[in-house]
N, C-alpha and C positions, 0 to 999 in steps of 0.2 A: 814165602820168601819175604825178607824184610830189608830195608835200606842197610847197606854195608855188608850184606852176606856175600861170600865168595862163591862164585858159580862157574861151571863150565858150560860152553855153548857149542852149538853146531849150526851152520848156516842153512843146510838142507837136511831133511830127515835121513836121507840115505848116506850122508857124510859121517865120518867119525867125529868124536868129540874133539874140539879144538884144544891143543896143548896149553895155550896161554889162558889162564883164568880171567874172569871178568868180575866186576863188582856191581851189585844192584844199586841203582841210583834213585829210583822212585819206588814208592810203596806199591806192592803188588796186590791186586785184588783178583780173587779167583774168577769172578764173573767177567773180568776183562779178557783174560787168557793171553795177555801181552805183558812181557817183562822188559823193563827198560834198564839197560846195563851200560857200563863204561868198559869198552873193550878195544884194545889196540889204538888207544888215543882218541877214540870217537864214542859218542853216545849213540847206541843202537837199540832198536826194539826187536824182540824175538818172540815167536810163539812160545807159550809156556812149555809145550812139549819138547822144545829144542833147548831148554835150559835145565841144568841139573845142579842141585845144591851140593857144594863141596864142604863148606865149613861155616858154622855160625859160632864165632868165637867171642861174642860179646853178650852182655846181659842187657835186656831192654830196661829203660827207666822205670816202667811199671813194676816189673819183677823186683828191681832193686829196692823200691819203696816198700813193697810188701815184706821183703826180707829184713828190713830195718825194724819193723814193729815187733 
């Protein structure tokens, strides 16, 4: 997951996925296993297993530079 990705979250593994999406606000590293998102007006941290990618509708700057060549 990357900054700006749209994700769905759940607060406890036994809960259903929350209907209101969230946005990833800090770069996610797999070794951390924590995703920081902006959800319901607050910046929250979730275990990676409780976050699911919905949409990545932007192109990273690195890929854009490669495509220009």
